[in-house]
N, C-alpha and C positions, 0 to 999 in steps of 0.2 A: 289064759287064751289065747288060741288064736279063730287069723278071723272068717270067716265064711267065703265061695270068689262071687257071694252076692253085695255083702258088704262094702270088700275089697273093692268092686267092680260102683259101687256107689260113689267109692271115697275116692275113690278114679273121677267122674264126672261132674263126682263137687270143683272139684280141683277147676276141672277142666272147665269147665263157668264161669269161677271165677277168676279164669285166666280172659276169658272169651270177654266180660263183660268188665274189664281193664284198660279192652284195645281202640283204643280213641277211635282210628282208620273202621275198623271193622262197625262199632261205630256208625259214624259216617256214610259207609255204605249205605246201612240197615237203613237207619233215615233218607235217603238219594233213591232207594227201592223202595219204599212206602211213599211216600210224596208221588211218583212216580208212575205208582199204581192207580193211587185216589185216584185219579184221574182219567183212570177206568172205567173208574166203580166198582174196582177189580172185587172185592172184599159182596162183592150182589148176587157175587158170581159161584158162588156153593149155594150147597143145603144140605138138611138132616131129615133123609127118612122122607124126601120130598119131598121139603117147607122151606123157606133163598130161609138159613138159617142169618147173615147175613153182618157174615164175620168173618177177624184174617182166618184159616187156619190151623197159626203157630193158637190163636187163643182160644180153640174149641180148645182144642191139647192142653192148657190148662188146667181151664180149669175139671175138663173127664181127669188129671190129677188130681186138683183139689177135693172134687168130688168126693174119689173115691179114698182119699190120702182120710177125707175129715168125718165121707158119710152122715150128712148132713139128715136134720130129719122132714124137714120141710128147708127149699132152696125160693126168695122171696124176689124174683123181677119184678124192675119200676119196666117198664119200653117192652112188647112183644109184639108191633108187627105184624111179619106178614107166624106167626107159628113158632119159623124154624127151634129158634134159644129155646122156649121151655117148651120146646114136647122133645129135646136134647135131652135137657136136664132131668125129664123127667122117664126119657129111656136108660138112662144110670141109676137110676132107685129103679126102676126097672129091675136090673141085672140087678140090684144090691137087696134088693125086691125086701125096700119099704117104704118110704116117705111120699110128699110132695109136690108138686111146684104148685105157687099161687103167683100168675103173672097178670097186672095191675098198665091198664091203658085207662088214656085219656079217651077214645075211640076206636073203640070194633067194632073193623067194620065189617061188614055183612058174610062178606066172604073170603075175606079169614078166620071168621067166627066157628063155622059152615065148617072150611077142612081143616081142623082145628079139630071142631069136638067128633071131627068121619077118624078122626087118626085111629091107631091103635094104641099108640099115648098117652092119649085122654082118656085114660078113670083114674093118669097119675094128675092132671091139667088142675088146674081151679082160676076160674078168667073172673074179671073184680075192670069191670065200666068205672073210671073215674078217676078223678085228678089225685097225682100217684101224692099232693101234698096235702091230701082235701081231712080235714081233721076226722070223718068218718070214712072213710078212705082207713086213717091210717088204725083209727080204731079197734075195726072191724079185721084185719091184717091182725094184732096186737092181739085180739082173743083167741083166731085161730090157731097162734103157735107160741102159743105158756107155754111154759111143759120142755121143750123142744131143743132141740137139738137148728139152728137156724143160721144160713149158711145168703149174705143180701146179694145183688146181683142190679149195677141200677145202666139203666140203659136209655134212659128218658128225651123229657126237654133234657136239654146242653149248657143250659146258659148257666150261667159260676151261683147268682141267685136259687136256682131249683136245686139245684145240684147238693147244694149248700145248705138248703132244707130238709135235703132230702133223709143226708147226713145223718143232718141230729135227731132223725125219726127216726130211722131205719138199722141204724149203723148200730145203737144200743138193743137193739133186739140179739146182733150177732153175742154164738158161743167164744168164750174164752176158747183157743186153737180156731176155729174157723177166720171167715171171711167177711170181707165186703170187699164186693169187687164194683172199678165205680170204668166203668168204658169211656172210649173216643178223649182221652184224655190225652190223647196225643194230640187237639185239635192245634193246643198248645206249642206245641213242634213242629207244626209245621206252615210256609208262607201266610203268608199277611193275612194273605185275597182268594184265601182256596174256599169260602163258602162267605160267598156274592152275599145270596142268600137265607141264610141264613143268622139268627139275631145271637150269636152266637162266636168268637174267632178269640184273636189272643188276645191273654185279657181277661176273658170271659169265659170262665169254662169247665171244665174236667177238676183238671190238671187246678187253675187256679184258684177251686172251689176244696178239693185235699186238700192242700198248705194252708187255705186258712181251718176249717178240720183241724187239719192237725194238732193246731196253735195253741186250739182256746179246750182240744183232747186227749192226752197222749193212753186212754185205753189200747190205741194203736195203730201201728207201725206199720212204714210202706216194704212187704217181703218184693228188697232189690234182686232174690236170686233169681226172680222173678222174669223180673224187664231181661236180668246178667244169659238166661235161654233159651229167651224165646227169637231177644235180641228186632224181629222185624213182631211189632205188639198194640195195638191203639190201644193198649191201657197202663202207659208206662207213669208208672209209678203210682198205676191203679188198685196193687192187689192187696189191700191191708186185710191188713194179720191182726185180727183181738190176742192179748197178748197182758190181758188182764178187767 
């Protein structure tokens, strides 16, 4: 049976992505771009439907592709900030005609909560205030997502200890074929002095937590094809696909 034009195009793209992912000079330039733009808080300068999203555009597109492919019933995200990400995920749910987003944050500031609740996509959003690793919060989420296809995004406290505990608590909720996306793994690849006022840095960050988690759990694999496609991402080694 002959291949359709769409299949041919997809195969060509896959081959090109594989090649560019192996290009060391391209990887070096991408890292330089990331580190230089980070000095200007580049990712803070984008919004989704009027709310700051604080993500690189490449990762926004990657999440759109994953959500459209997986079609989850629920997206759980730890870390809300200004709400752009949860509203972005909610807009994807709206396009698909089903589903909800659960956002968890230890401190949902009143002005952010008000803006999120007033947003057109808020009807698909549920916010929970509290620590993402608090047993009562985790149990609340587990009850709400029981029996549903879940996708998880971890984007709160970026220390190794915190992210590793989040992985242990939330990754098991993810459906086979779906993803647990760990944001800001790029901290490990940035200059040692990039975060002087934060408790995380080289050797203590989301990527080291991912590496540790994958040593104790073989249900997930790093989807390197995402890294190879994006080149510029806050989540290298952070797109974890559940395979079993």
